[in-house]
C-alpha positions in Angstrom: 147.1 -21.9 140.4 146.5 -23.8 143.8 144.6 -27.3 143.9 142.4 -27.1 147.0 141.8 -30.4 148.4 139.3 -31.8 151.1 139.8 -34.3 153.4 142.5 -36.8 152.8 141.9 -39.3 155.4 145.6 -40.8 155.5 144.9 -41.3 151.6 148.1 -39.7 151.0 149.0 -41.3 147.4 145.6 -39.4 146.3 147.3 -35.3 146.5 149.9 -37.1 143.8 146.9 -38.5 141.4 144.8 -34.7 141.7 148.1 -33.0 140.6 148.7 -35.3 137.8 145.2 -34.8 136.5 144.9 -31.8 136.9 148.5 -30.6 135.3 147.2 -32.8 132.2 143.9 -30.9 132.5 145.5 -27.2 132.9 148.5 -27.7 130.9 150.3 -26.1 133.8 152.1 -27.0 136.7 150.1 -25.9 140.1 152.1 -23.6 142.8 150.9 -25.9 145.2 148.5 -28.1 146.9 146.0 -27.2 150.0 144.6 -29.2 151.8 141.3 -28.3 154.5 141.9 -30.7 157.5 141.9 -34.1 158.2 145.2 -34.7 156.7 145.2 -38.0 158.4 148.6 -36.9 160.3 149.0 -40.4 161.8 152.3 -41.9 162.7 151.4 -45.1 161.4 151.0 -44.4 157.9 152.6 -41.2 157.0 156.2 -43.9 158.2 154.4 -46.0 155.5 153.9 -43.6 153.4 157.0 -41.6 153.6 159.9 -43.5 155.0 159.3 -46.8 153.8 157.4 -46.5 150.8 159.6 -43.7 150.0 156.9 -41.2 149.3 156.4 -37.8 148.3 154.3 -34.9 146.8 155.5 -34.0 143.6 154.2 -30.2 144.8 154.5 -28.1 147.9 151.8 -29.3 150.6 150.0 -27.3 152.7 147.6 -28.4 155.5 145.5 -27.1 158.6 144.3 -29.4 160.7 141.5 -30.9 161.0 139.6 -33.2 164.1 141.3 -36.7 162.7 144.9 -36.1 163.1 147.1 -37.6 166.1 147.0 -34.4 168.2 149.0 -36.2 171.5 152.1 -36.1 168.7 151.0 -33.1 166.4 154.2 -30.9 167.2 156.1 -33.8 166.8 154.3 -34.9 163.7 154.6 -31.4 162.2 158.2 -31.1 163.0 159.6 -34.6 161.9 158.0 -34.4 158.1 158.2 -30.6 157.2 160.4 -31.5 154.7 157.4 -33.3 152.6 154.4 -31.3 154.0 153.8 -27.4 155.5 150.9 -27.1 158.7 149.1 -23.7 159.0 148.4 -22.5 162.3 144.8 -21.4 163.7 144.8 -17.4 162.8 148.1 -17.2 160.4 147.7 -15.6 157.1 150.4 -17.3 154.5 151.4 -16.0 151.1 150.5 -18.7 148.8 151.4 -17.7 144.4 151.0 -14.1 145.6 147.5 -14.3 147.7 146.9 -14.1 151.2 144.8 -17.4 153.2 144.2 -16.7 156.7 143.5 -20.3 158.2 141.7 -21.6 161.1 142.5 -25.5 161.7 140.0 -27.9 163.7 136.2 -28.0 164.1 132.8 -27.3 166.3 132.7 -30.1 168.9 130.8 -33.5 168.1 131.5 -35.8 170.2 134.5 -37.9 172.2 135.2 -39.8 169.3 135.0 -37.6 167.2 136.4 -34.4 168.5 139.7 -35.5 170.4 141.7 -33.4 172.5 143.1 -30.4 170.5 140.6 -30.9 167.7 138.0 -27.8 169.1 137.7 -24.8 167.4 138.8 -22.6 170.9 138.1 -18.4 171.4 141.7 -18.0 171.5 141.5 -19.2 168.0 139.1 -17.0 166.9 141.0 -13.9 169.0 143.9 -15.0 166.8 142.3 -14.1 163.9 140.5 -11.2 164.7 143.5 -9.5 165.8 144.6 -9.1 161.8 143.1 -6.6 159.9 140.3 -7.0 157.4 142.5 -6.1 154.3 145.3 -8.2 155.3 143.7 -11.1 154.0 142.2 -12.3 150.3 140.7 -16.2 151.3 139.8 -17.8 154.7 140.5 -21.8 154.6 139.0 -23.5 157.1 137.7 -27.1 158.2 134.8 -26.4 159.5 132.3 -23.8 158.4 130.8 -21.2 159.8 127.7 -21.7 161.6 124.8 -19.9 159.7 125.4 -20.3 155.5 123.3 -23.5 154.9 125.5 -26.1 154.9 123.2 -29.2 154.9 123.7 -32.3 158.4 124.1 -35.6 156.3 121.5 -38.1 157.0 121.9 -39.7 160.6 123.8 -36.6 162.2 121.0 -34.3 162.4 121.4 -34.6 166.1 124.5 -32.7 166.3 122.5 -29.7 165.3 123.2 -26.7 162.7 126.9 -28.0 160.8 129.5 -25.2 161.4 130.7 -23.4 164.1 129.1 -20.9 166.2 131.5 -17.8 166.1 131.9 -18.5 162.3 129.6 -15.5 161.8 131.9 -13.1 163.5 134.6 -13.6 161.0 132.8 -13.0 157.8 131.4 -9.6 159.7 134.8 -8.6 160.4 136.5 -10.2 157.5 134.0 -10.1 154.7 136.4 -12.2 152.7 135.9 -12.9 149.1 136.5 -16.5 149.2 136.2 -18.8 152.0 137.4 -22.6 151.7 136.1 -25.8 153.9 135.6 -29.4 154.0 134.9 -31.8 157.4 131.6 -32.4 155.3 132.1 -34.7 152.7 130.1 -32.9 150.2 130.3 -30.2 147.1 128.9 -26.9 148.4 128.6 -23.6 147.1 127.3 -20.4 148.3 127.3 -16.5 148.4 126.1 -14.2 151.4 126.8 -10.5 150.8 130.2 -10.0 149.7 131.6 -13.4 150.4 131.5 -16.6 148.7 131.4 -20.0 150.7 133.1 -23.4 148.7 132.9 -26.7 150.7 134.7 -29.9 149.2 134.1 -33.3 149.5 136.8 -36.0 150.3 140.4 -35.8 147.9 139.4 -38.6 146.1 136.3 -37.5 144.8 137.6 -34.0 143.4 139.0 -31.3 144.2 138.9 -27.1 143.3 141.0 -24.9 141.5 141.9 -20.9 142.1 143.8 -19.2 140.0 145.4 -16.4 140.7 142.6 -14.0 139.4 140.9 -15.4 141.9 139.2 -17.9 139.9 137.1 -20.8 141.4 136.5 -23.7 139.6 135.2 -27.3 140.8 136.9 -30.2 139.3 135.0 -33.4 140.2 137.6 -36.3 139.2 137.2 -39.6 141.7 140.2 -41.7 142.1 140.4 -45.1 144.0 141.5 -45.4 147.1 143.8 -47.3 149.1 142.8 -50.1 151.9 144.2 -47.8 155.3 146.1 -48.8 157.7 143.4 -49.4 160.0 141.5 -51.9 158.1 145.1 -53.4 157.4 145.3 -53.7 161.0 141.7 -54.9 161.8 142.0 -57.2 158.9 145.5 -58.5 160.1 144.4 -59.2 163.5 141.3 -61.5 162.4 143.6 -63.7 160.9 145.7 -64.8 163.3 
């Protein structure tokens, strides 16, 4: 059984809390965790959690990149912390618990703040995905959603346009995936179009999804407390000087 998680945003401790709850709920050990982008791959919180506090994950954790990662040091950080987590590159098929996942990190361009260099989905990423045959995959995992599946915009974000990346429908047509999982929009979402189901997840501290060995998917709403993040701590210390 695989735990599917939405945005973590450097709240790494939440992953273990959700693992414990999932295993208590199901009465069995999880095979793996997949984080659908915005893991929060930043040097300072990684060093604090893994190096200074001795943190570790209870189960194997895979993640795709979102639009909130430290892209200038991304490859270096992935390598440095590879004994704690596994990055799934764009356009790669990975077998996890006997299921084949096509991964596509990144997101559609939003603005300079939310779309740092390296975060935008590019045509070459789509080409790498389309190079695979449809029968080579079971599921698609992305950070952003494909355009046109009906994901609503959050209030105040309407000026970004219709949610989703424009070339997503090409992947739907080519693969006709059994299920497609995404995050990014910080909300639960579910719909079916043709042969494919689409499932969106909120932030990791609000709940998660469970995907069993038969391909059945279950939404689990389980709120957990967030910790003060590294940026909030920095600002608090700055203004206390």
